C-alpha positions in Angstrom: -3.0 6.3 25.4 -2.3 5.2 22.0 0.1 2.1 21.7 3.2 3.4 20.2 5.9 0.1 18.9 8.8 -0.7 15.9 8.1 -3.0 13.2 10.0 -2.5 9.5 9.9 -6.2 8.2 10.8 -7.5 12.1 9.8 -10.0 14.2 12.4 -11.1 17.7 13.6 -10.4 20.3 16.5 -8.0 18.2 17.2 -4.6 18.1 14.6 -2.1 16.6 14.7 -1.4 12.8 15.5 1.8 10.7 15.2 3.5 7.8 17.7 5.5 6.5 19.7 5.3 10.4 16.9 6.2 11.4 14.5 4.8 14.2 10.6 4.1 12.6 8.1 4.0 15.4 3.7 3.0 14.4 1.3 5.2 17.3 -1.5 2.6 16.9 -5.0 4.5 18.5 -7.4 4.5 21.4 -9.5 1.8 21.7 -13.2 0.8 22.2 -14.7 -1.8 24.6 -15.3 -3.8 21.8 -12.2 -3.5 20.1 -13.0 -0.5 17.7 -10.1 2.3 16.8 -10.9 5.6 18.6 -8.3 7.3 15.6 -6.1 6.1 12.3 -2.3 5.1 12.8 0.7 6.8 12.5 4.2 5.8 11.2 7.5 7.7 12.4 11.0 8.9 11.6 12.6 9.6 14.5 15.6 11.4 15.5 17.7 14.2 13.4 16.9 16.1 12.5 13.8 16.2 13.3 10.7 13.4 14.1 9.1 12.8 11.0 5.4 11.3 11.0 2.4 10.3 8.3 -1.2 9.6 9.7 -3.7 7.9 8.4 -6.9 9.4 7.1 -9.5 8.9 9.8 -10.7 5.4 11.1 -7.8 3.9 9.7 -6.3 2.9 12.5 -6.2 -1.1 12.1 -3.0 -3.8 11.1 -0.4 -1.3 11.2 2.1 -2.8 9.6 5.3 -0.2 6.7 8.4 -2.4 5.2 11.2 -0.2 3.2 10.8 -0.5 -0.7 14.5 0.3 -2.2 12.2 2.4 -5.7 16.0 2.5 -7.1 19.3 2.6 -6.6 20.0 4.1 -3.1 16.4 5.7 -3.4 14.2 3.4 -0.3 10.5 4.2 0.5 8.9 3.6 3.3 5.0 1.5 2.2 2.1 2.0 5.3 -0.8 0.5 5.2 -3.9 0.8 7.8 -6.9 -0.9 7.8 -10.1 0.6 9.5 -12.1 -1.6 11.5 -14.9 -3.9 10.2 -17.0 -7.0 11.0 -17.6 -8.6 7.9 -15.2 -6.7 5.8 -13.3 -3.4 5.9 -11.2 -0.7 4.0 -7.2 -1.0 4.3 -5.3 2.5 3.1 -1.6 2.4 1.3 0.4 4.9 1.3 5.2 5.0 0.4 6.8 7.8 3.0 9.6 8.9 2.2 11.8 11.6 4.4 10.4 15.8 3.5 11.2 18.7 4.7 9.3 19.2 7.2 7.8 17.4 9.6 5.8 15.2 7.8 6.9 13.1 5.6 5.7 12.7 1.8 3.6 10.2 0.5 3.8 9.7 -3.0 1.2 7.5 -3.9 -1.6 9.0 -5.4 -4.2 5.8 -4.8 -8.0 4.7 -3.3 -8.8 2.5 0.0 -9.5 -1.0 -1.4 -11.3 -3.1 0.5 -9.2 -6.2 2.7 -10.4 -8.2 -0.1 -7.7 -7.4 -2.7 -4.3 -8.6 -4.3 -0.9 -5.7 -4.1 2.9 -5.8 -5.3 5.6 -4.2 -7.0 6.5 -5.3 -9.8 10.6 -4.5 -11.0 9.6 -3.2 -15.2 12.3 -1.7 -16.3 11.1 -1.2 -19.3 8.5 0.6 -18.4 9.3 1.8 -15.4 12.3 3.2 -14.4 10.7 3.0 -10.5 9.0 -0.5 -9.2 5.2 -0.6 -10.5 2.8 -0.6 -7.4 -0.3 -3.1 -7.9 -4.0 -3.2 -7.0 -6.2 -6.0 -7.3 -9.6 -5.8 -6.1 -12.4 -8.0 -5.9 -16.0 -6.6 -8.2 -19.5 -8.0 -6.9 -22.1 -9.8 -9.4 -24.9 -10.4 -9.6 -26.1 -14.0 -7.5 -22.4 -13.3 -5.8 -22.0 -13.3 -2.2 -19.1 -11.6 -0.5 -16.6 -13.6 0.0 -16.0 -15.9 -2.7 -14.7 -16.1 -6.1 -15.1 -12.5 -7.7 -13.6 -10.5 -11.7 -10.9 -8.2 -10.0 -9.7 -4.4 -11.2 -6.6 -4.5 -11.6 -5.5 -1.3 -11.3 -1.2 0.1 -12.2 0.0 3.2 -10.8 4.5 4.1 -11.2 5.4 7.5 -10.8 4.4 9.5 -14.7 7.7 10.4 -17.0 6.6 13.7 -17.5 6.1 14.9 -13.4 9.2 15.3 -11.3 7.5 15.1 -8.1 7.4 11.1 -7.5 4.1 10.8 -7.3 2.5 7.1 -8.4 -0.2 7.8 -10.8 -3.3 5.4 -12.7 -1.9 4.2 -15.9 -4.2 1.7 -16.6 -7.0 -0.5 -14.9 -9.5 -3.0 -15.8 -11.3 -5.8 -14.9 -10.4 -9.5 -14.8 -12.5 -12.2 -17.3 -12.0 -14.8 -15.4 -13.6 -14.9 -11.4 -10.3 -15.5 -8.3 -11.8 -16.5 -5.2 -8.6 -14.9 -2.8 -10.5 -17.3 0.5 -8.8 -20.5 -1.4 -5.7 -18.7 -2.2 -5.8 -17.0 -6.4 -2.6 -15.3 -7.3 -4.6 -13.0 -9.4 -1.6 -10.2 -10.5 -0.2 -13.7 -11.3 -2.5 -14.9 -13.2 -3.0 -11.2 -14.8 0.4 -10.3 -15.5 0.5 -11.3 -19.5 -2.9 -9.0 -20.0 -0.7 -6.4 -17.2 2.3 -5.7 -19.0 0.4 -6.3 -23.0 -2.0 -3.3 -21.6 0.9 -1.4 -20.1 3.9 -1.9 -22.6 0.5 -0.2 -25.0 0.3 2.5 -22.1 3.6 3.8 -22.7 4.1 3.1 -26.2 1.2 5.8 -26.8 2.8 8.7 -25.0 
């Protein structure tokens, strides 16, 4: 049977964590004999007014995690991730979830899956967006480059479009770094590119 467990930036033998006063549960899929997930993972908010869940796309059943993100004062969300099975590499799916009016948690992300060689973060930059900006650096393979090692990275920046009221996080900018970074050597890609990222996003905002 699928495993059900509780997590929200939580460790140890404390009480199960809660989100907006409700218990958070993660449902892991069954496994094959080789240890690969048979289906996707899911995350649920338990309790009244009703159980509300979000299920990752097909095959994203590995290493599900969930943490709380403060989008704005008194506006929390759940940041959920799950990975595919893989030997030398895998894909990771992200979702930014809020309780809806039905049985489903609403996903505010329009973010494509990324590789396990990624770095991601939420940044608070009020001059650019009144909600946190979501940034992803994902590797690009160049000629004569091994799977793992130094690579150029594609930086993608997402935040809610101020012209829309649905809260969806949309792609606002994307570029490839000039420098090569080695994520396995703990390179801080987003930190190193921060000046360029913010410069580009200011231009995006000013052009609206």
